[in-house]
C-alpha positions in Angstrom: 0.0 0.0 0.0 1.3 3.4 -0.9 1.7 5.5 2.3 -0.5 8.5 2.8 -0.1 11.3 5.3 -3.5 10.6 6.9 -2.5 7.0 7.6 -0.5 8.3 10.6 -2.8 11.2 11.5 -4.9 11.4 14.6 -8.2 13.2 14.3 -10.1 15.1 17.0 -13.8 15.7 16.5 -15.2 19.0 17.7 -19.0 19.5 18.1 -18.8 23.3 17.9 -21.9 24.2 19.8 -20.6 22.4 22.9 -16.9 23.0 22.7 -16.1 26.6 23.9 -18.1 29.8 23.9 -16.2 33.0 23.4 -19.2 35.4 23.1 -21.2 34.4 26.2 -24.4 33.5 24.3 -24.3 29.9 25.5 -23.3 28.4 22.2 -19.8 27.3 21.4 -18.2 29.1 18.5 -15.3 29.4 16.1 -13.3 31.9 18.2 -13.8 29.5 21.2 -12.2 26.8 19.1 -9.3 29.1 18.1 -8.6 29.8 21.7 -8.2 26.1 22.4 -5.8 25.3 19.6 -2.7 25.3 21.9 -4.5 22.6 24.0 -5.2 20.5 21.0 -1.6 20.9 19.8 -0.4 19.8 23.3 -2.6 16.6 22.9 -0.8 15.9 19.7 -3.6 15.6 17.1 -3.2 16.4 13.4 -6.7 17.1 12.2 -9.9 18.7 13.6 -13.1 17.2 12.3 -15.4 20.1 12.6 -19.1 19.2 12.9 -21.3 21.6 10.8 -21.0 25.4 11.3 -22.9 26.4 8.2 -26.0 28.6 8.3 -28.8 26.5 9.8 -32.1 26.7 11.6 -30.7 24.0 13.9 -33.6 21.6 13.7 -30.9 18.9 13.8 -28.0 20.8 15.3 -26.5 22.0 12.1 -27.0 18.8 10.1 -29.8 20.8 8.4 -27.8 23.2 6.2 -29.5 26.3 4.8 -26.3 27.6 3.0 -23.2 25.6 2.4 -21.1 28.7 1.9 -22.1 30.7 4.9 -21.2 30.4 8.6 -24.1 30.5 11.0 -23.9 33.7 13.1 -24.1 31.8 16.4 -20.7 30.3 15.4 -19.1 33.4 14.0 -18.3 34.7 10.6 -16.6 33.5 7.4 -13.6 35.6 8.6 -13.5 33.6 11.8 -13.6 30.4 9.8 -10.7 31.6 7.7 -8.8 32.6 10.8 -9.4 29.1 12.3 -8.1 27.4 9.1 -5.0 29.7 9.1 -4.3 29.6 12.8 -4.8 25.8 13.0 -2.1 25.4 10.3 0.3 27.3 12.5 -0.3 24.7 15.2 0.2 21.9 12.6 -3.5 21.1 12.6 -5.7 20.7 9.5 -9.4 21.3 9.4 -11.8 18.6 8.1 -15.2 20.0 7.3 -18.4 18.0 7.9 -20.5 17.9 4.7 -24.2 16.9 4.6 -24.8 16.0 1.0 -27.9 13.7 1.4 -30.2 16.5 2.4 -30.5 20.2 3.1 -32.6 22.3 5.4 -36.0 23.2 4.2 -34.8 26.8 4.6 -32.2 26.3 1.9 -32.9 28.6 -1.1 -33.0 25.5 -3.4 -35.9 24.1 -1.4 -37.6 27.4 -1.0 -37.6 27.7 -4.8 -38.6 24.1 -5.3 -41.8 24.6 -3.2 -42.9 27.5 -5.4 -44.4 25.4 -8.2 -44.1 22.1 -9.9 -42.2 23.6 -12.9 -39.7 25.7 -10.8 -36.1 25.1 -12.1 -35.2 23.8 -8.6 -38.1 21.5 -8.3 -36.1 18.5 -9.4 -33.3 19.2 -6.9 -35.5 17.3 -4.4 -37.6 14.1 -4.5 -41.4 14.6 -5.0 -44.2 12.1 -5.5 -48.0 12.2 -5.8 -48.3 9.4 -3.3 -46.0 8.3 -0.5 -44.6 4.8 -0.2 -43.8 2.9 3.0 -40.3 4.2 3.7 -39.9 5.5 7.2 -37.8 8.3 8.6 -34.6 7.5 10.6 -36.1 9.9 13.2 -39.4 7.9 13.4 -42.6 8.3 11.4 -43.2 8.4 7.6 -40.4 9.7 5.4 -42.8 11.8 3.4 -44.3 15.3 4.0 -47.2 16.8 2.1 -46.7 20.2 0.6 -49.9 22.2 0.5 -48.8 24.6 -2.2 -47.9 22.1 -4.9 -50.0 19.2 -3.6 -47.2 16.7 -3.7 -45.2 14.8 -1.1 -41.4 15.5 -0.6 -39.1 12.8 0.7 -37.1 13.2 3.9 -35.1 10.3 5.4 -34.5 12.4 8.5 -36.6 15.2 9.9 -39.3 16.8 7.8 -37.2 20.0 7.9 -34.4 18.0 6.1 -35.6 17.3 2.6 -33.4 14.8 0.6 -31.6 16.0 -2.4 -32.3 14.3 -5.7 -28.9 12.9 -6.8 -30.5 11.5 -10.0 -30.5 15.2 -11.2 -27.0 15.9 -12.7 -27.4 19.6 -11.7 -27.4 18.6 -8.0 -24.0 16.9 -8.5 -22.6 19.9 -10.3 -23.8 22.3 -7.7 -22.3 20.2 -4.9 -19.0 19.7 -6.7 -18.6 23.5 -7.2 -19.3 24.1 -3.5 -16.9 21.4 -2.3 -14.2 22.8 -4.6 -14.8 26.2 -3.1 -14.1 24.8 0.4 -10.9 23.2 -0.9 -9.8 26.6 -2.1 -10.4 28.0 1.4 -7.6 25.7 2.6 -9.4 22.8 4.4 -7.5 19.5 4.7 -10.5 17.2 4.0 -14.1 16.3 4.5 -16.3 14.0 6.5 -19.3 13.1 4.4 -22.4 12.6 6.5 -24.6 9.5 5.7 -23.0 9.4 2.3 -24.2 5.9 1.6 -27.7 7.3 1.1 -27.1 9.5 -1.9 -27.5 6.6 -4.4 -31.0 5.8 -3.2 -33.8 4.5 -5.5 -36.9 5.5 -3.7 -39.5 3.8 -5.9 -37.6 0.5 -5.4 -37.4 1.0 -1.7 -33.6 1.3 -1.8 -32.3 3.9 0.6 -28.6 2.9 1.2 -25.9 1.4 -1.1 -27.9 2.2 -4.2 -26.6 1.3 -7.7 -25.6 4.9 -8.5 -23.7 5.5 -5.2 -20.2 4.6 -6.3 -20.3 6.2 -9.8 -21.4 9.5 -8.0 -18.5 9.2 -5.5 -16.0 8.6 -8.3 -17.4 11.6 -10.2 -17.0 13.7 -7.1 -13.5 12.5 -6.4 -12.5 13.3 -10.0 -14.0 16.8 -9.8 -12.9 17.8 -6.3 -10.3 15.5 -4.7 -8.1 14.0 -7.4 -4.3 14.9 -7.2 -4.9 16.9 -4.0 -3.5 16.0 -0.5 -7.0 15.8 1.0 -8.5 13.2 3.3 -12.1 12.1 2.9 -14.1 9.9 5.3 -17.6 8.7 4.6 -20.3 7.9 7.3 -21.7 4.5 6.1 -23.9 2.8 8.7 -24.7 -0.1 6.3 -21.1 -0.9 5.3 -19.8 -4.4 5.3 -16.1 -5.1 4.7 -16.9 -5.8 1.1 -18.7 -2.6 0.7 -16.1 -0.6 2.6 -13.5 -1.8 0.1 -15.5 -0.3 -2.7 -15.3 3.1 -1.0 -11.7 3.0 0.2 -9.7 0.9 -2.2 -7.2 3.5 -3.6 -7.5 2.1 -7.1 -11.2 3.0 -7.2 -10.7 6.7 -6.3 -13.7 7.3 -4.1 -12.9 8.0 -0.4 -9.9 7.7 1.9 -11.8 5.6 4.5 -15.2 5.1 5.9 -16.8 5.0 9.3 -18.5 1.6 9.7 -20.8 1.0 12.7 -20.9 -2.7 13.2 -19.1 -2.5 16.5 -21.2 0.5 17.5 -24.4 -1.4 17.4 -23.5 -4.8 18.9 -25.5 -4.1 22.1 -28.6 -2.8 20.4 -31.9 -4.6 20.9 -33.2 -6.3 17.7 -36.6 -4.5 17.9 -36.0 -1.3 20.0 -32.4 -0.6 18.8 -30.4 1.6 21.1 -33.4 2.5 23.3 -33.0 -0.9 25.0 -29.4 -2.1 25.1 -28.3 -5.6 25.7 -25.5 -6.6 28.1 -22.0 -5.9 26.8 -20.4 -8.9 25.1 -16.7 -8.6 24.8 -16.4 -11.8 22.7 -18.8 -10.3 20.2 -16.9 -7.0 20.1 -13.5 -8.8 19.6 -14.9 -10.7 16.7 -16.2 -7.6 15.0 -13.1 -5.6 15.5 -10.9 -8.4 14.4 -12.9 -8.9 11.2 -12.5 -5.2 10.3 -8.8 -5.3 11.2 -8.1 -8.2 8.9 -10.4 -7.5 6.0 -8.2 -5.0 4.2 -5.0 -6.1 2.5 -3.8 -2.8 1.0 -7.3 -2.4 -0.6 -8.9 -0.2 2.1 -8.4 1.7 5.3 -10.1 1.7 8.7 -11.4 4.7 10.6 -11.0 3.9 14.3 -13.5 5.3 16.8 -15.4 4.6 20.0 -17.2 8.0 20.3 -18.8 10.7 18.1 -21.6 13.2 18.4 -24.2 10.5 17.8 -23.0 7.9 20.3 -22.9 7.7 24.1 -19.7 8.2 26.0 -17.6 5.1 25.7 -16.4 5.0 29.3 -20.1 4.9 30.4 -21.0 2.4 27.7 -18.3 -0.3 27.8 -16.0 1.0 30.6 -16.7 1.7 34.2 -17.6 5.3 34.9 -17.5 4.9 38.6 -14.5 3.5 40.6 -12.5 2.6 37.5 -13.4 5.6 35.3 -9.9 6.8 34.5 -8.4 3.3 34.3 -11.1 1.9 32.0 -10.9 5.0 29.8 -7.2 4.5 29.4 -7.8 0.8 28.6 -10.3 1.6 25.8 -8.0 4.2 24.4 -5.1 1.7 24.3 -7.2 -1.0 22.6 -8.3 1.4 19.9 -5.0 3.3 19.2 -3.1 0.0 19.0 -5.1 -1.0 15.9 -4.6 -0.4 12.3 -6.4 2.7 10.9 -6.8 6.4 11.5 -7.9 7.0 15.2 -10.6 9.6 16.0 -11.0 11.2 19.4 -14.3 12.9 20.3 -14.1 16.0 22.4 -14.0 15.2 26.1 -13.0 11.5 25.4 -9.4 12.5 26.4 -10.6 13.5 29.9 -13.0 10.5 30.2 -16.2 12.6 30.2 -19.3 10.4 31.0 -22.9 10.1 30.1 -25.4 12.4 31.8 -28.6 11.7 33.6 -31.2 14.5 33.3 -34.3 13.6 35.3 -36.7 15.4 33.0 -37.1 14.5 29.3 -37.5 18.3 28.6 -33.9 18.8 29.7 -32.8 17.0 26.6 -32.6 18.8 23.2 -32.1 16.1 20.6 -34.9 15.7 18.0 -34.2 12.0 17.8 -35.1 11.6 21.5 -38.3 13.6 21.2 -39.5 11.8 18.0 -38.6 8.3 19.3 -40.4 9.0 22.6 -43.5 10.0 20.6 -43.4 6.8 18.6 -42.2 4.2 21.0 -43.9 5.4 24.3 -46.9 7.4 23.3 -48.0 5.8 20.0 -46.9 2.2 19.9 -46.5 1.9 23.7 -43.8 -0.7 23.0 -41.6 0.8 25.8 -42.7 2.3 29.1 -41.6 5.8 30.1 -39.0 4.3 32.5 -37.7 1.9 29.9 -37.2 4.7 27.4 -35.5 6.9 30.0 -33.0 4.1 30.7 -32.4 4.0 27.0 -31.8 7.7 27.0 -29.3 7.4 29.9 -27.4 4.7 28.2 -27.5 5.6 24.5 -29.0 9.0 23.6 -27.0 11.4 21.4 -27.2 14.2 24.0 -24.8 12.2 26.2 -22.1 13.2 23.8 -23.4 16.8 23.4 -23.2 18.2 26.9 -20.7 21.1 26.9 -17.0 20.5 27.2 -15.8 20.6 30.8 -12.8 22.9 30.9 -12.6 23.6 34.6 -14.5 23.7 37.9 -15.6 27.3 37.6 -19.2 28.3 36.7 -20.5 26.4 33.7 -17.2 24.4 33.6 -15.5 27.3 31.8 -17.6 26.6 28.7 -19.6 29.8 28.7 -20.2 33.0 30.7 -23.9 32.8 29.7 -26.6 30.2 29.9 -25.4 27.0 28.1 -27.6 25.8 25.2 -27.7 22.4 26.8 -27.2 21.8 30.6 -23.7 20.6 31.7 -23.0 17.3 33.3 -23.0 18.0 37.0 -19.7 16.1 37.5 -17.7 18.8 35.8 -16.3 20.0 39.1 -14.3 16.8 39.2 -14.0 15.8 35.6 -12.4 18.7 33.7 -9.4 19.7 31.5 -7.8 21.8 34.3 -7.7 18.8 36.6 -6.5 16.5 33.9 -3.6 18.8 32.9 -2.5 19.1 36.6 -2.1 15.3 37.0 0.6 13.5 35.1 -1.2 10.2 35.4 -4.5 11.6 33.9 -6.4 10.2 30.9 -5.2 13.2 28.9 -1.6 12.3 29.2 -2.3 8.7 28.4 -3.9 9.8 25.1 -0.9 12.1 24.5 1.4 9.1 25.1 -0.6 6.9 22.7 -0.5 9.5 20.0 3.3 10.0 20.5 3.7 6.2 20.3 2.0 6.0 16.9 4.4 8.7 15.6 7.5 7.3 17.2 10.4 6.2 14.9 10.6 2.9 16.9 7.0 1.8 16.6 5.1 3.8 14.0 5.4 1.3 11.1 4.1 -1.6 13.3 1.2 0.4 14.8 0.2 2.0 11.5 0.9 -0.7 8.9 1.5 -3.9 10.9 -0.7 -7.1 10.5 -3.3 -7.8 13.2 -3.8 -11.2 14.9 -6.4 -11.7 17.6 -5.5 -13.8 20.7 -7.8 -15.5 23.2 -10.8 -14.9 21.0 -13.2 -16.8 23.4 -12.0 -15.2 26.6 -15.0 -13.2 28.0 -12.9 -10.6 29.9 -9.6 -10.2 28.1 -8.9 -8.5 24.8 -5.5 -9.3 23.4 -3.9 -9.0 20.0 -0.5 -8.9 18.3 0.6 -6.3 15.7 3.5 -7.4 13.5 5.6 -5.5 10.9 8.6 -7.3 9.5 10.5 -8.6 12.6 8.8 -6.3 15.1 5.9 -7.6 17.2 3.7 -5.6 19.6 1.3 -7.3 22.0 -1.7 -5.3 23.3 -3.5 -7.0 26.2 -6.4 -5.7 28.3 -8.6 -6.9 31.2 -12.0 -5.5 30.3 -13.6 -6.3 33.7 -13.7 -5.4 37.4 -12.0 -8.6 38.5 -8.4 -9.6 38.3 -7.7 -12.0 35.4 -4.9 -14.5 35.1 -3.9 -15.6 31.6 -1.2 -17.6 30.0 0.4 -16.6 26.7 3.2 -18.5 25.1 5.1 -15.3 24.1 8.4 -13.8 25.3 8.5 -10.1 26.4 11.3 -7.8 25.4 9.9 -4.8 27.3 6.8 -3.1 28.6 6.1 -0.2 26.2 2.9 1.2 27.9 1.0 0.3 31.0 -2.1 2.1 32.3 -0.9 1.0 35.8 2.5 2.4 35.6 3.7 1.2 39.0 3.7 -2.5 38.3 5.7 -3.0 35.1 8.0 -5.5 36.8 5.0 -7.7 37.9 3.6 -8.1 34.4 6.7 -9.2 32.4 6.0 -13.0 32.6 3.3 -13.8 30.1 3.1 -17.4 31.1 1.5 -16.4 34.4 0.2 -12.9 33.7 -2.1 -11.3 36.4 -4.0 -8.4 35.1 -5.6 -6.0 37.6 -9.2 -4.7 36.9 -9.2 -2.6 33.6 -5.4 -2.9 33.2 -4.1 -2.5 29.7 -0.5 -3.1 28.6 1.5 -2.8 25.4 4.5 -5.0 25.1 7.3 -5.3 22.6 7.8 -9.0 22.1 11.2 -10.5 21.6 12.0 -11.4 18.0 13.9 -14.7 18.8 
């Protein structure tokens, strides 16, 4: 595989509304992000994935875009955006924009025009039918909304305020390509493409994802916008299998750099109720899924590694232990992920082990998905009780990731001088950046060490390009694997439980490279009788003889 700069990069996702507010209006903004660039440089990241900051009515927190080439005033101005791009470069950080190309806001000028009449030039930028079919919205309810003016239904896979673009219309592709090229000219380093696997949909055949036109459209976009440029592109593809992921990310096909696949992110979802009723965590299942994705590419694809994002709950609350072992389990989860092959993504607050939140009142949550799902599952279908649904919210809702960033223990955690748009997690007095930076054994410095390890002359080739081999596949508490490149072998072993585990591995240690319990290196050098403390994770260099 030809080496690319983004193979060795580490990406940090910022959800702008919740990151840092410089103006005091309760919303995070671009100047707030600029003020924290030294912090991100200290962490060691290479790229910021910036969730949408475009002009938006915020029905879906910016994923409903009203103008792709304007910045929403609550985040700042285009001048602020250009300052962020320029200043980030001075800190050796690139900006990856978040592009929503499946749909726009209903406030976008294209849709405002399309609604005027059936023969409007923009009518065919969207999907209209005389009668709806049975496709349902991701946010619950029908995926069709009747328009009183023109007496037709328009299609929306998400909220009714997010009409889907009609990618069957070549004019849509041309408009999008011109807009993307404009952002490239502004100096961005790449793009994350939201729900990109939906743009090839065939509505009348009931096909919403992985449609027949998807890959030709992506190849067309690559040729027009990305070819021969040092850009990174990552697609959000909930329906991707390894075979489909290769179609996106095989360099020979010239589509995307990599994709986010979500097989691991949904292993504990209920078959009927999805994330609103999670199943007990099954480490054996997780290991099988992660191993499958680690071994499916052989130079013909690339992994995006992540535990968290703005749509997922906090990983330390989900699969770690956010009580007694919060910091230790957060370090363990980080070690497991950053030891794998692929480009790692860190979500804001993950590096200080921020946790899920428990608001008592449903009204304290902001997310449209919570409100729509409650209406459908509790009030209409009555398939879940109020209490069952609230447990689902506490474990899985998107707002768990969206509470404001916890910078310190001052008022509002140092996030804002005003009233925050979403309430803070009350534990900010203990869990915050200031505390993390003060303690050399904090989760922050563990992430910093993992990032440095991936970039080190000694281990980078093995961590970035080495083969992956899962060990102890059927062990219900221990996750262990070996990475090998040429003669170098690294062992990552972790006890994902609250009880001590003893295992035996027929391997010989050269040295301990990283240990989230730094005080006991000498106790864990014998792999034939290895005792792992609760949530202990170790990286070993194995002897080559």
